[in-house]
PQR file of N, CA, C, O and H, with PARSE charges and radii, in Angstrom:
ATOM      1  N   UNK A   1       3.948  -5.755  -0.867 -0.4000 1.5000
ATOM      2  CA  UNK A   1       3.782  -4.645  -1.785 -0.0000 2.0000
ATOM      3  C   UNK A   1       3.019  -5.094  -3.021  0.5500 1.7000
ATOM      4  O   UNK A   1       2.225  -4.338  -3.581 -0.5500 1.4000
ATOM      5  N   UNK A   2       3.266  -6.336  -3.444 -0.4000 1.5000
ATOM      6  CA  UNK A   2       2.596  -6.832  -4.648 -0.0000 2.0000
ATOM      7  C   UNK A   2       1.082  -6.853  -4.473  0.5500 1.7000
ATOM      8  O   UNK A   2       0.337  -6.564  -5.410 -0.5500 1.4000
ATOM      9  H   UNK A   2       3.910  -6.951  -2.989  0.4000 1.0000
ATOM     10  N   UNK A   3       0.635  -7.195  -3.275 -0.4000 1.5000
ATOM     11  CA  UNK A   3      -0.806  -7.211  -3.009 -0.0000 2.0000
ATOM     12  C   UNK A   3      -1.391  -5.804  -3.105  0.5500 1.7000
ATOM     13  O   UNK A   3      -2.475  -5.609  -3.655 -0.5500 1.4000
ATOM     14  H   UNK A   3       1.240  -7.429  -2.514  0.4000 1.0000
ATOM     15  N   UNK A   4      -0.671  -4.836  -2.569 -0.4000 1.5000
ATOM     16  CA  UNK A   4      -1.113  -3.443  -2.635 -0.0000 2.0000
ATOM     17  C   UNK A   4      -1.185  -2.975  -4.083  0.5500 1.7000
ATOM     18  O   UNK A   4      -2.156  -2.329  -4.476 -0.5500 1.4000
ATOM     19  H   UNK A   4       0.209  -4.994  -2.121  0.4000 1.0000
ATOM     20  N   UNK A   5      -0.174  -3.291  -4.874 -0.4000 1.5000
ATOM     21  CA  UNK A   5      -0.148  -2.908  -6.295 -0.0000 2.0000
ATOM     22  C   UNK A   5      -1.323  -3.546  -7.028  0.5500 1.7000
ATOM     23  O   UNK A   5      -1.996  -2.890  -7.823 -0.5500 1.4000
ATOM     24  H   UNK A   5       0.615  -3.816  -4.555  0.4000 1.0000
ATOM     25  N   UNK A   6      -1.566  -4.819  -6.759 -0.4000 1.5000
ATOM     26  CA  UNK A   6      -2.671  -5.533  -7.414 -0.0000 2.0000
ATOM     27  C   UNK A   6      -4.010  -4.876  -7.094  0.5500 1.7000
ATOM     28  O   UNK A   6      -4.833  -4.677  -7.987 -0.5500 1.4000
ATOM     29  H   UNK A   6      -1.019  -5.352  -6.113  0.4000 1.0000
ATOM     30  N   UNK A   7      -4.226  -4.545  -5.846 -0.4000 1.5000
ATOM     31  CA  UNK A   7      -5.509  -3.954  -5.455 -0.0000 2.0000
ATOM     32  C   UNK A   7      -5.664  -2.553  -6.042  0.5500 1.7000
ATOM     33  O   UNK A   7      -6.751  -2.191  -6.493 -0.5500 1.4000
ATOM     34  H   UNK A   7      -3.557  -4.706  -5.121  0.4000 1.0000
ATOM     35  N   UNK A   8      -4.602  -1.771  -6.040 -0.4000 1.5000
ATOM     36  CA  UNK A   8      -4.677  -0.434  -6.655 -0.0000 2.0000
ATOM     37  C   UNK A   8      -5.003  -0.574  -8.134  0.5500 1.7000
ATOM     38  O   UNK A   8      -5.833   0.167  -8.660 -0.5500 1.4000
ATOM     39  H   UNK A   8      -3.719  -2.065  -5.673  0.4000 1.0000
ATOM     40  N   UNK A   9      -4.359  -1.512  -8.802 -0.4000 1.5000
ATOM     41  CA  UNK A   9      -4.614  -1.736 -10.226 -0.0000 2.0000
ATOM     42  C   UNK A   9      -6.063  -2.142 -10.465  0.5500 1.7000
ATOM     43  O   UNK A   9      -6.719  -1.624 -11.368 -0.5500 1.4000
ATOM     44  H   UNK A   9      -3.685  -2.114  -8.374  0.4000 1.0000
ATOM     45  N   UNK A  10      -6.559  -3.069  -9.653 -0.4000 1.5000
ATOM     46  CA  UNK A  10      -7.936  -3.539  -9.814 -0.0000 2.0000
ATOM     47  C   UNK A  10      -8.956  -2.431  -9.548  0.5500 1.7000
ATOM     48  O   UNK A  10      -9.940  -2.302 -10.276 -0.5500 1.4000
ATOM     49  H   UNK A  10      -6.027  -3.490  -8.919  0.4000 1.0000
ATOM     50  N   UNK A  11      -8.724  -1.646  -8.524 -0.4000 1.5000
ATOM     51  CA  UNK A  11      -9.708  -0.625  -8.134 -0.0000 2.0000
ATOM     52  C   UNK A  11      -9.667   0.618  -8.998  0.5500 1.7000
ATOM     53  O   UNK A  11     -10.665   1.328  -9.123 -0.5500 1.4000
ATOM     54  H   UNK A  11      -7.924  -1.750  -7.933  0.4000 1.0000
ATOM     55  N   UNK A  12      -8.511   0.884  -9.597 -0.4000 1.5000
ATOM     56  CA  UNK A  12      -8.396   2.114 -10.387 -0.0000 2.0000
ATOM     57  C   UNK A  12      -8.357   1.865 -11.889  0.5500 1.7000
ATOM     58  O   UNK A  12      -8.585   2.778 -12.683 -0.5500 1.4000
ATOM     59  H   UNK A  12      -7.700   0.307  -9.495  0.4000 1.0000
ATOM     60  N   UNK A  13      -8.065   0.614 -12.278 -0.4000 1.5000
ATOM     61  CA  UNK A  13      -7.911   0.313 -13.692 -0.0000 2.0000
ATOM     62  C   UNK A  13      -6.554   0.708 -14.244  0.5500 1.7000
ATOM     63  O   UNK A  13      -6.336   0.653 -15.455 -0.5500 1.4000
ATOM     64  H   UNK A  13      -7.880  -0.128 -11.634  0.4000 1.0000
ATOM     65  N   UNK A  14      -5.636   1.108 -13.366 -0.4000 1.5000
ATOM     66  CA  UNK A  14      -4.293   1.469 -13.814 -0.0000 2.0000
ATOM     67  C   UNK A  14      -3.516   0.217 -14.206  0.5500 1.7000
ATOM     68  O   UNK A  14      -3.699  -0.842 -13.606 -0.5500 1.4000
ATOM     69  H   UNK A  14      -5.813   1.152 -12.383  0.4000 1.0000
ATOM     70  N   UNK A  15      -2.651   0.336 -15.210 -0.4000 1.5000
ATOM     71  CA  UNK A  15      -1.753  -0.782 -15.512 -0.0000 2.0000
ATOM     72  C   UNK A  15      -0.826  -1.031 -14.315  0.5500 1.7000
ATOM     73  O   UNK A  15      -0.606  -0.136 -13.499 -0.5500 1.4000
ATOM     74  H   UNK A  15      -2.502   1.196 -15.697  0.4000 1.0000
ATOM     75  N   UNK A  16      -0.295  -2.228 -14.217 -0.4000 1.5000
ATOM     76  CA  UNK A  16       0.517  -2.622 -13.060 -0.0000 2.0000
ATOM     77  C   UNK A  16       1.684  -1.672 -12.796  0.5500 1.7000
ATOM     78  O   UNK A  16       1.975  -1.365 -11.640 -0.5500 1.4000
ATOM     79  H   UNK A  16      -0.474  -2.956 -14.880  0.4000 1.0000
ATOM     80  N   UNK A  17       2.353  -1.203 -13.845 -0.4000 1.5000
ATOM     81  CA  UNK A  17       3.499  -0.317 -13.624 -0.0000 2.0000
ATOM     82  C   UNK A  17       3.072   1.022 -13.027  0.5500 1.7000
ATOM     83  O   UNK A  17       3.776   1.566 -12.177 -0.5500 1.4000
ATOM     84  H   UNK A  17       2.116  -1.453 -14.784  0.4000 1.0000
ATOM     85  N   UNK A  18       1.942   1.556 -13.454 -0.4000 1.5000
ATOM     86  CA  UNK A  18       1.440   2.803 -12.892 -0.0000 2.0000
ATOM     87  C   UNK A  18       0.893   2.587 -11.479  0.5500 1.7000
ATOM     88  O   UNK A  18       1.043   3.448 -10.613 -0.5500 1.4000
ATOM     89  H   UNK A  18       1.370   1.114 -14.145  0.4000 1.0000
ATOM     90  N   UNK A  19       0.265   1.443 -11.255 -0.4000 1.5000
ATOM     91  CA  UNK A  19      -0.233   1.120  -9.912 -0.0000 2.0000
ATOM     92  C   UNK A  19       0.934   0.987  -8.944  0.5500 1.7000
ATOM     93  O   UNK A  19       0.839   1.422  -7.797 -0.5500 1.4000
ATOM     94  H   UNK A  19       0.143   0.743 -11.959  0.4000 1.0000
ATOM     95  N   UNK A  20       2.041   0.387  -9.398 -0.4000 1.5000
ATOM     96  CA  UNK A  20       3.232   0.265  -8.543 -0.0000 2.0000
ATOM     97  C   UNK A  20       3.792   1.652  -8.211  0.5500 1.7000
ATOM     98  O   UNK A  20       4.181   1.911  -7.072 -0.5500 1.4000
ATOM     99  H   UNK A  20       2.118   0.034 -10.330  0.4000 1.0000
ATOM    100  N   UNK A  21       3.830   2.533  -9.201 -0.4000 1.5000
ATOM    101  CA  UNK A  21       4.322   3.894  -8.958 -0.0000 2.0000
ATOM    102  C   UNK A  21       3.416   4.620  -7.963  0.5500 1.7000
ATOM    103  O   UNK A  21       3.905   5.336  -7.089 -0.5500 1.4000
ATOM    104  H   UNK A  21       3.514   2.323 -10.126  0.4000 1.0000
ATOM    105  N   UNK A  22       2.108   4.440  -8.090 -0.4000 1.5000
ATOM    106  CA  UNK A  22       1.164   5.059  -7.155 -0.0000 2.0000
ATOM    107  C   UNK A  22       1.347   4.490  -5.753  0.5500 1.7000
ATOM    108  O   UNK A  22       1.334   5.231  -4.770 -0.5500 1.4000
ATOM    109  H   UNK A  22       1.711   3.858  -8.800  0.4000 1.0000
ATOM    110  N   UNK A  23       1.518   3.173  -5.663 -0.4000 1.5000
ATOM    111  CA  UNK A  23       1.718   2.533  -4.361 -0.0000 2.0000
ATOM    112  C   UNK A  23       2.994   3.036  -3.704  0.5500 1.7000
ATOM    113  O   UNK A  23       3.002   3.353  -2.515 -0.5500 1.4000
ATOM    114  H   UNK A  23       1.528   2.571  -6.461  0.4000 1.0000
ATOM    115  N   UNK A  24       4.071   3.109  -4.477 -0.4000 1.5000
ATOM    116  CA  UNK A  24       5.333   3.587  -3.923 -0.0000 2.0000
ATOM    117  C   UNK A  24       5.224   5.030  -3.460  0.5500 1.7000
ATOM    118  O   UNK A  24       5.762   5.385  -2.412 -0.5500 1.4000
ATOM    119  H   UNK A  24       4.065   2.851  -5.443  0.4000 1.0000
ATOM    120  N   UNK A  25       4.534   5.866  -4.228 -0.4000 1.5000
ATOM    121  CA  UNK A  25       4.354   7.260  -3.837 -0.0000 2.0000
ATOM    122  C   UNK A  25       3.550   7.358  -2.539  0.5500 1.7000
ATOM    123  O   UNK A  25       3.891   8.139  -1.651 -0.5500 1.4000
ATOM    124  H   UNK A  25       4.097   5.578  -5.079  0.4000 1.0000
ATOM    125  N   UNK A  26       2.489   6.568  -2.434 -0.4000 1.5000
ATOM    126  CA  UNK A  26       1.655   6.588  -1.236 -0.0000 2.0000
ATOM    127  C   UNK A  26       2.424   6.071  -0.025  0.5500 1.7000
ATOM    128  O   UNK A  26       2.348   6.653   1.056 -0.5500 1.4000
ATOM    129  H   UNK A  26       2.212   5.933  -3.156  0.4000 1.0000
ATOM    130  N   UNK A  27       3.157   4.989  -0.205 -0.4000 1.5000
ATOM    131  CA  UNK A  27       3.936   4.426   0.904 -0.0000 2.0000
ATOM    132  C   UNK A  27       5.012   5.417   1.335  0.5500 1.7000
ATOM    133  O   UNK A  27       5.212   5.620   2.532 -0.5500 1.4000
ATOM    134  H   UNK A  27       3.218   4.515  -1.083  0.4000 1.0000
ATOM    135  N   UNK A  28       5.701   6.030   0.396 -0.4000 1.5000
ATOM    136  CA  UNK A  28       6.716   7.027   0.739 -0.0000 2.0000
ATOM    137  C   UNK A  28       6.101   8.197   1.500  0.5500 1.7000
ATOM    138  O   UNK A  28       6.690   8.696   2.459 -0.5500 1.4000
ATOM    139  H   UNK A  28       5.538   5.865  -0.577  0.4000 1.0000
ATOM    140  N   UNK A  29       4.920   8.633   1.074 -0.4000 1.5000
ATOM    141  CA  UNK A  29       4.234   9.721   1.766 -0.0000 2.0000
ATOM    142  C   UNK A  29       3.894   9.317   3.197  0.5500 1.7000
ATOM    143  O   UNK A  29       4.151  10.066   4.139 -0.5500 1.4000
ATOM    144  H   UNK A  29       4.442   8.227   0.295  0.4000 1.0000
ATOM    145  N   UNK A  30       3.314   8.126   3.354 -0.4000 1.5000
ATOM    146  CA  UNK A  30       2.950   7.662   4.693 -0.0000 2.0000
ATOM    147  C   UNK A  30       4.177   7.532   5.587  0.5500 1.7000
ATOM    148  O   UNK A  30       4.146   7.924   6.754 -0.5500 1.4000
ATOM    149  H   UNK A  30       3.105   7.517   2.588  0.4000 1.0000
ATOM    150  N   UNK A  31       5.250   6.986   5.041 -0.4000 1.5000
ATOM    151  CA  UNK A  31       6.473   6.838   5.827 -0.0000 2.0000
ATOM    152  C   UNK A  31       7.046   8.196   6.230  0.5500 1.7000
ATOM    153  O   UNK A  31       7.636   8.327   7.303 -0.5500 1.4000
ATOM    154  H   UNK A  31       5.275   6.668   4.093  0.4000 1.0000
ATOM    155  N   UNK A  32       6.876   9.200   5.378 -0.4000 1.5000
ATOM    156  CA  UNK A  32       7.406  10.528   5.704 -0.0000 2.0000
ATOM    157  C   UNK A  32       6.664  11.170   6.874  0.5500 1.7000
ATOM    158  O   UNK A  32       7.171  12.097   7.505 -0.5500 1.4000
ATOM    159  H   UNK A  32       6.397   9.094   4.507  0.4000 1.0000
ATOM    160  N   UNK A  33       5.472  10.674   7.156 -0.4000 1.5000
ATOM    161  CA  UNK A  33       4.668  11.207   8.253 -0.0000 2.0000
ATOM    162  C   UNK A  33       4.927  10.481   9.577  0.5500 1.7000
ATOM    163  O   UNK A  33       4.454  10.909  10.630 -0.5500 1.4000
ATOM    164  H   UNK A  33       5.061   9.920   6.644  0.4000 1.0000
ATOM    165  N   UNK A  34       5.675   9.393   9.513 -0.4000 1.5000
ATOM    166  CA  UNK A  34       5.974   8.608  10.706 -0.0000 2.0000
ATOM    167  C   UNK A  34       7.335   8.974  11.262  0.5500 1.7000
ATOM    168  O   UNK A  34       8.207   9.440  10.528 -0.5500 1.4000
ATOM    169  H   UNK A  34       6.059   9.046   8.658  0.4000 1.0000
ATOM    170  N   UNK A  35       7.521   8.763  12.569 -0.4000 1.5000
ATOM    171  CA  UNK A  35       8.873   8.922  13.116 -0.0000 2.0000
ATOM    172  C   UNK A  35       9.814   7.929  12.431  0.5500 1.7000
ATOM    173  O   UNK A  35       9.400   6.830  12.063 -0.5500 1.4000
ATOM    174  H   UNK A  35       6.813   8.385  13.165  0.4000 1.0000
ATOM    175  N   UNK A  36      11.057   8.311  12.265 -0.4000 1.5000
ATOM    176  CA  UNK A  36      12.029   7.480  11.551 -0.0000 2.0000
ATOM    177  C   UNK A  36      12.107   6.067  12.125  0.5500 1.7000
ATOM    178  O   UNK A  36      12.267   5.102  11.378 -0.5500 1.4000
ATOM    179  H   UNK A  36      11.393   9.204  12.564  0.4000 1.0000
ATOM    180  N   UNK A  37      11.995   5.945  13.426 -0.4000 1.5000
ATOM    181  CA  UNK A  37      12.094   4.635  14.069 -0.0000 2.0000
ATOM    182  C   UNK A  37      10.952   3.702  13.674  0.5500 1.7000
ATOM    183  O   UNK A  37      11.074   2.488  13.837 -0.5500 1.4000
ATOM    184  H   UNK A  37      11.865   6.729  14.033  0.4000 1.0000
ATOM    185  N   UNK A  38       9.858   4.234  13.164 -0.4000 1.5000
ATOM    186  CA  UNK A  38       8.703   3.413  12.812 -0.0000 2.0000
ATOM    187  C   UNK A  38       8.584   3.157  11.311  0.5500 1.7000
ATOM    188  O   UNK A  38       7.778   2.322  10.899 -0.5500 1.4000
ATOM    189  H   UNK A  38       9.759   5.220  13.031  0.4000 1.0000
ATOM    190  N   UNK A  39       9.347   3.837  10.503 -0.4000 1.5000
ATOM    191  CA  UNK A  39       9.227   3.719   9.052 -0.0000 2.0000
ATOM    192  C   UNK A  39       9.509   2.302   8.553  0.5500 1.7000
ATOM    193  O   UNK A  39       8.892   1.855   7.587 -0.5500 1.4000
ATOM    194  H   UNK A  39      10.001   4.515  10.837  0.4000 1.0000
ATOM    195  N   UNK A  40      10.418   1.605   9.190 -0.4000 1.5000
ATOM    196  CA  UNK A  40      10.745   0.243   8.788 -0.0000 2.0000
ATOM    197  C   UNK A  40       9.577  -0.716   8.962  0.5500 1.7000
ATOM    198  O   UNK A  40       9.478  -1.714   8.248 -0.5500 1.4000
ATOM    199  H   UNK A  40      10.920   1.968   9.975  0.4000 1.0000
ATOM    200  N   UNK A  41       8.687  -0.416   9.915 -0.4000 1.5000
ATOM    201  CA  UNK A  41       7.532  -1.273  10.130 -0.0000 2.0000
ATOM    202  C   UNK A  41       6.596  -1.271   8.927  0.5500 1.7000
ATOM    203  O   UNK A  41       5.948  -2.278   8.643 -0.5500 1.4000
ATOM    204  H   UNK A  41       8.767   0.395  10.495  0.4000 1.0000
ATOM    205  N   UNK A  42       6.524  -0.153   8.223 -0.4000 1.5000
ATOM    206  CA  UNK A  42       5.694  -0.078   7.022 -0.0000 2.0000
ATOM    207  C   UNK A  42       6.232  -1.045   5.977  0.5500 1.7000
ATOM    208  O   UNK A  42       5.476  -1.811   5.380 -0.5500 1.4000
ATOM    209  H   UNK A  42       7.051   0.665   8.454  0.4000 1.0000
ATOM    210  N   UNK A  43       7.538  -1.005   5.763 -0.4000 1.5000
ATOM    211  CA  UNK A  43       8.154  -1.921   4.795 -0.0000 2.0000
ATOM    212  C   UNK A  43       7.957  -3.373   5.209  0.5500 1.7000
ATOM    213  O   UNK A  43       7.651  -4.224   4.374 -0.5500 1.4000
ATOM    214  H   UNK A  43       8.152  -0.382   6.248  0.4000 1.0000
ATOM    215  N   UNK A  44       8.133  -3.657   6.496 -0.4000 1.5000
ATOM    216  CA  UNK A  44       7.967  -5.028   6.963 -0.0000 2.0000
ATOM    217  C   UNK A  44       6.531  -5.501   6.741  0.5500 1.7000
ATOM    218  O   UNK A  44       6.315  -6.640   6.327 -0.5500 1.4000
ATOM    219  H   UNK A  44       8.382  -2.965   7.175  0.4000 1.0000
ATOM    220  N   UNK A  45       5.567  -4.656   7.007 -0.4000 1.5000
ATOM    221  CA  UNK A  45       4.166  -5.040   6.849 -0.0000 2.0000
ATOM    222  C   UNK A  45       3.823  -5.276   5.381  0.5500 1.7000
ATOM    223  O   UNK A  45       3.110  -6.226   5.057 -0.5500 1.4000
ATOM    224  H   UNK A  45       5.742  -3.731   7.344  0.4000 1.0000
ATOM    225  N   UNK A  46       4.315  -4.436   4.508 -0.4000 1.5000
ATOM    226  CA  UNK A  46       3.999  -4.567   3.089 -0.0000 2.0000
ATOM    227  C   UNK A  46       4.747  -5.712   2.422  0.5500 1.7000
ATOM    228  O   UNK A  46       4.261  -6.279   1.443 -0.5500 1.4000
ATOM    229  H   UNK A  46       4.895  -3.664   4.771  0.4000 1.0000
ATOM    230  N   UNK A  47       5.901  -6.052   2.929 -0.4000 1.5000
ATOM    231  CA  UNK A  47       6.706  -7.100   2.307 -0.0000 2.0000
ATOM    232  C   UNK A  47       6.559  -8.445   2.989  0.5500 1.7000
ATOM    233  O   UNK A  47       7.141  -9.439   2.556 -0.5500 1.4000
ATOM    234  H   UNK A  47       6.295  -5.591   3.724  0.4000 1.0000
ATOM    235  N   UNK A  48       5.778  -8.471   4.058 -0.4000 1.5000
ATOM    236  CA  UNK A  48       5.612  -9.706   4.808 -0.0000 2.0000
ATOM    237  C   UNK A  48       4.590 -10.596   4.126  0.5500 1.7000
ATOM    238  O   UNK A  48       3.470 -10.173   3.841 -0.5500 1.4000
ATOM    239  H   UNK A  48       5.305  -7.663   4.410  0.4000 1.0000
ATOM    240  N   UNK A  49       4.981 -11.808   3.875 -0.4000 1.5000
ATOM    241  CA  UNK A  49       4.033 -12.787   3.372 -0.0000 2.0000
ATOM    242  C   UNK A  49       3.508 -13.633   4.503  0.5500 1.7000
ATOM    243  O   UNK A  49       2.667 -14.509   4.302 -0.5500 1.4000
ATOM    244  H   UNK A  49       5.891 -12.152   4.107  0.4000 1.0000
ATOM    245  N   UNK A  50       4.008 -13.367   5.697 -0.4000 1.5000
ATOM    246  CA  UNK A  50       3.656 -14.182   6.852 -0.0000 2.0000
ATOM    247  C   UNK A  50       2.473 -13.639   7.611  0.5500 1.7000
ATOM    248  O   UNK A  50       1.698 -12.832   7.098 -0.5500 1.4000
ATOM    249  H   UNK A  50       4.691 -12.656   5.861  0.4000 1.0000
ATOM    250  N   UNK A  51       2.348 -14.088   8.823 -0.4000 1.5000
ATOM    251  CA  UNK A  51       1.207 -13.750   9.672 -0.0000 2.0000
ATOM    252  C   UNK A  51       1.130 -12.253   9.891  0.5500 1.7000
ATOM    253  O   UNK A  51       2.122 -11.602  10.217 -0.5500 1.4000
ATOM    254  H   UNK A  51       2.977 -14.744   9.240  0.4000 1.0000
ATOM    255  N   UNK A  52      -0.048 -11.729   9.708 -0.4000 1.5000
ATOM    256  CA  UNK A  52      -0.298 -10.327   9.981 -0.0000 2.0000
ATOM    257  C   UNK A  52      -0.026  -9.406   8.814  0.5500 1.7000
ATOM    258  O   UNK A  52      -0.690  -8.377   8.689 -0.5500 1.4000
ATOM    259  H   UNK A  52      -0.854 -12.258   9.443  0.4000 1.0000
ATOM    260  N   UNK A  53       0.921  -9.733   7.953 -0.4000 1.5000
ATOM    261  CA  UNK A  53       1.266  -8.841   6.852 -0.0000 2.0000
ATOM    262  C   UNK A  53       0.108  -8.598   5.923  0.5500 1.7000
ATOM    263  O   UNK A  53      -0.136  -7.463   5.514 -0.5500 1.4000
ATOM    264  H   UNK A  53       1.460 -10.569   8.054  0.4000 1.0000
ATOM    265  N   UNK A  54      -0.613  -9.655   5.582 -0.4000 1.5000
ATOM    266  CA  UNK A  54      -1.747  -9.504   4.682 -0.0000 2.0000
ATOM    267  C   UNK A  54      -2.843  -8.655   5.288  0.5500 1.7000
ATOM    268  O   UNK A  54      -3.482  -7.866   4.593 -0.5500 1.4000
ATOM    269  H   UNK A  54      -0.414 -10.577   5.914  0.4000 1.0000
ATOM    270  N   UNK A  55      -3.062  -8.816   6.586 -0.4000 1.5000
ATOM    271  CA  UNK A  55      -4.099  -8.026   7.245 -0.0000 2.0000
ATOM    272  C   UNK A  55      -3.764  -6.542   7.198  0.5500 1.7000
ATOM    273  O   UNK A  55      -4.626  -5.714   6.904 -0.5500 1.4000
ATOM    274  H   UNK A  55      -2.542  -9.457   7.150  0.4000 1.0000
ATOM    275  N   UNK A  56      -2.515  -6.207   7.487 -0.4000 1.5000
ATOM    276  CA  UNK A  56      -2.103  -4.810   7.457 -0.0000 2.0000
ATOM    277  C   UNK A  56      -2.159  -4.277   6.031  0.5500 1.7000
ATOM    278  O   UNK A  56      -2.623  -3.160   5.803 -0.5500 1.4000
ATOM    279  H   UNK A  56      -1.814  -6.879   7.727  0.4000 1.0000
ATOM    280  N   UNK A  57      -1.693  -5.061   5.080 -0.4000 1.5000
ATOM    281  CA  UNK A  57      -1.732  -4.622   3.686 -0.0000 2.0000
ATOM    282  C   UNK A  57      -3.168  -4.429   3.224  0.5500 1.7000
ATOM    283  O   UNK A  57      -3.458  -3.480   2.495 -0.5500 1.4000
ATOM    284  H   UNK A  57      -1.315  -5.968   5.266  0.4000 1.0000
ATOM    285  N   UNK A  58      -4.063  -5.304   3.631 -0.4000 1.5000
ATOM    286  CA  UNK A  58      -5.470  -5.162   3.254 -0.0000 2.0000
ATOM    287  C   UNK A  58      -6.059  -3.884   3.821  0.5500 1.7000
ATOM    288  O   UNK A  58      -6.800  -3.177   3.138 -0.5500 1.4000
ATOM    289  H   UNK A  58      -3.828  -6.075   4.223  0.4000 1.0000
ATOM    290  N   UNK A  59      -5.731  -3.590   5.067 -0.4000 1.5000
ATOM    291  CA  UNK A  59      -6.236  -2.361   5.673 -0.0000 2.0000
ATOM    292  C   UNK A  59      -5.682  -1.145   4.944  0.5500 1.7000
ATOM    293  O   UNK A  59      -6.409  -0.183   4.696 -0.5500 1.4000
ATOM    294  H   UNK A  59      -5.130  -4.164   5.622  0.4000 1.0000
ATOM    295  N   UNK A  60      -4.406  -1.182   4.602 -0.4000 1.5000
ATOM    296  CA  UNK A  60      -3.798  -0.063   3.884 -0.0000 2.0000
ATOM    297  C   UNK A  60      -4.434   0.113   2.518  0.5500 1.7000
ATOM    298  O   UNK A  60      -4.678   1.241   2.089 -0.5500 1.4000
ATOM    299  H   UNK A  60      -3.815  -1.964   4.803  0.4000 1.0000
ATOM    300  N   UNK A  61      -4.704  -0.981   1.833 -0.4000 1.5000
ATOM    301  CA  UNK A  61      -5.294  -0.856   0.505 -0.0000 2.0000
ATOM    302  C   UNK A  61      -6.710  -0.325   0.577  0.5500 1.7000
ATOM    303  O   UNK A  61      -7.146   0.371  -0.341 -0.5500 1.4000
ATOM    304  H   UNK A  61      -4.505  -1.897   2.181  0.4000 1.0000
ATOM    305  N   UNK A  62      -7.445  -0.627   1.637 -0.4000 1.5000
ATOM    306  CA  UNK A  62      -8.777  -0.057   1.790 -0.0000 2.0000
ATOM    307  C   UNK A  62      -8.699   1.456   1.893  0.5500 1.7000
ATOM    308  O   UNK A  62      -9.481   2.168   1.263 -0.5500 1.4000
ATOM    309  H   UNK A  62      -7.091  -1.192   2.382  0.4000 1.0000
ATOM    310  N   UNK A  63      -7.763   1.942   2.682 -0.4000 1.5000
ATOM    311  CA  UNK A  63      -7.587   3.389   2.816 -0.0000 2.0000
ATOM    312  C   UNK A  63      -7.102   3.984   1.512  0.5500 1.7000
ATOM    313  O   UNK A  63      -7.649   4.982   1.042 -0.5500 1.4000
ATOM    314  H   UNK A  63      -7.128   1.363   3.194  0.4000 1.0000
ATOM    315  N   UNK A  64      -6.073   3.380   0.916 -0.4000 1.5000
ATOM    316  CA  UNK A  64      -5.513   3.910  -0.323 -0.0000 2.0000
ATOM    317  C   UNK A  64      -6.503   3.819  -1.476  0.5500 1.7000
ATOM    318  O   UNK A  64      -6.534   4.692  -2.344 -0.5500 1.4000
ATOM    319  H   UNK A  64      -5.628   2.570   1.297  0.4000 1.0000
ATOM    320  N   UNK A  65      -7.312   2.764  -1.484 -0.4000 1.5000
ATOM    321  CA  UNK A  65      -8.337   2.640  -2.516 -0.0000 2.0000
ATOM    322  C   UNK A  65      -9.281   3.815  -2.498  0.5500 1.7000
ATOM    323  O   UNK A  65      -9.677   4.313  -3.552 -0.5500 1.4000
ATOM    324  H   UNK A  65      -7.287   2.056  -0.778  0.4000 1.0000
ATOM    325  N   UNK A  66      -9.648   4.267  -1.312 -0.4000 1.5000
ATOM    326  CA  UNK A  66     -10.510   5.438  -1.180 -0.0000 2.0000
ATOM    327  C   UNK A  66      -9.824   6.695  -1.707  0.5500 1.7000
ATOM    328  O   UNK A  66     -10.471   7.552  -2.310 -0.5500 1.4000
ATOM    329  H   UNK A  66      -9.327   3.862  -0.456  0.4000 1.0000
ATOM    330  N   UNK A  67      -8.523   6.805  -1.481 -0.4000 1.5000
ATOM    331  CA  UNK A  67      -7.788   7.966  -1.970 -0.0000 2.0000
ATOM    332  C   UNK A  67      -7.737   8.009  -3.485  0.5500 1.7000
ATOM    333  O   UNK A  67      -7.723   9.083  -4.088 -0.5500 1.4000
ATOM    334  H   UNK A  67      -7.998   6.109  -0.991  0.4000 1.0000
ATOM    335  N   UNK A  68      -7.708   6.817  -4.103 -0.4000 1.5000
ATOM    336  CA  UNK A  68      -7.606   6.749  -5.557 -0.0000 2.0000
ATOM    337  C   UNK A  68      -8.965   6.568  -6.238  0.5500 1.7000
ATOM    338  O   UNK A  68      -9.031   6.227  -7.419 -0.5500 1.4000
ATOM    339  H   UNK A  68      -7.719   5.945  -3.614  0.4000 1.0000
ATOM    340  N   UNK A  69     -10.045   6.798  -5.489 -0.4000 1.5000
ATOM    341  CA  UNK A  69     -11.364   6.747  -6.091 -0.0000 2.0000
ATOM    342  C   UNK A  69     -12.034   5.405  -6.056  0.5500 1.7000
ATOM    343  O   UNK A  69     -13.119   5.248  -6.615 -0.5500 1.4000
ATOM    344  H   UNK A  69      -9.991   7.075  -4.530  0.4000 1.0000
ATOM    345  N   UNK A  70     -11.424   4.424  -5.415 -0.4000 1.5000
ATOM    346  CA  UNK A  70     -12.029   3.091  -5.310 -0.0000 2.0000
ATOM    347  C   UNK A  70     -12.929   2.993  -4.104  0.5500 1.7000
ATOM    348  O   UNK A  70     -13.166   3.981  -3.408 -0.5500 1.4000
ATOM    349  H   UNK A  70     -10.543   4.552  -4.961  0.4000 1.0000
ATOM    350  N   UNK A  71     -13.422   1.818  -3.862 -0.4000 1.5000
ATOM    351  CA  UNK A  71     -14.265   1.569  -2.690 -0.0000 2.0000
ATOM    352  C   UNK A  71     -13.421   1.446  -1.459  0.5500 1.7000
ATOM    353  O   UNK A  71     -12.286   0.971  -1.512 -0.5500 1.4000
ATOM    354  H   UNK A  71     -13.230   1.016  -4.428  0.4000 1.0000
ATOM    355  N   UNK A  72     -13.979   1.880  -0.335 -0.4000 1.5000
ATOM    356  CA  UNK A  72     -13.311   1.708   0.948 -0.0000 2.0000
ATOM    357  C   UNK A  72     -13.785   0.447   1.577  0.5500 1.7000
ATOM    358  O   UNK A  72     -13.348   0.102   2.674 -0.5500 1.4000
ATOM    359  H   UNK A  72     -14.901   2.266  -0.292  0.4000 1.0000
TER
END
């Protein structure tokens, strides 16, 4: 999640606390669109510091960056 917050902050110029609020809102929205059985995977991907987590977080930030006016 910290990586997502950092990228949102960098791409939008928002302070870290506002970027975190935006990230949480976006993640909550995305999770609400998934079946309940899959919602935990979003948290695991965003909180994973291990293999694969960074790749998924990077892909998510590219999409979210576009939503917040940043580069895709």
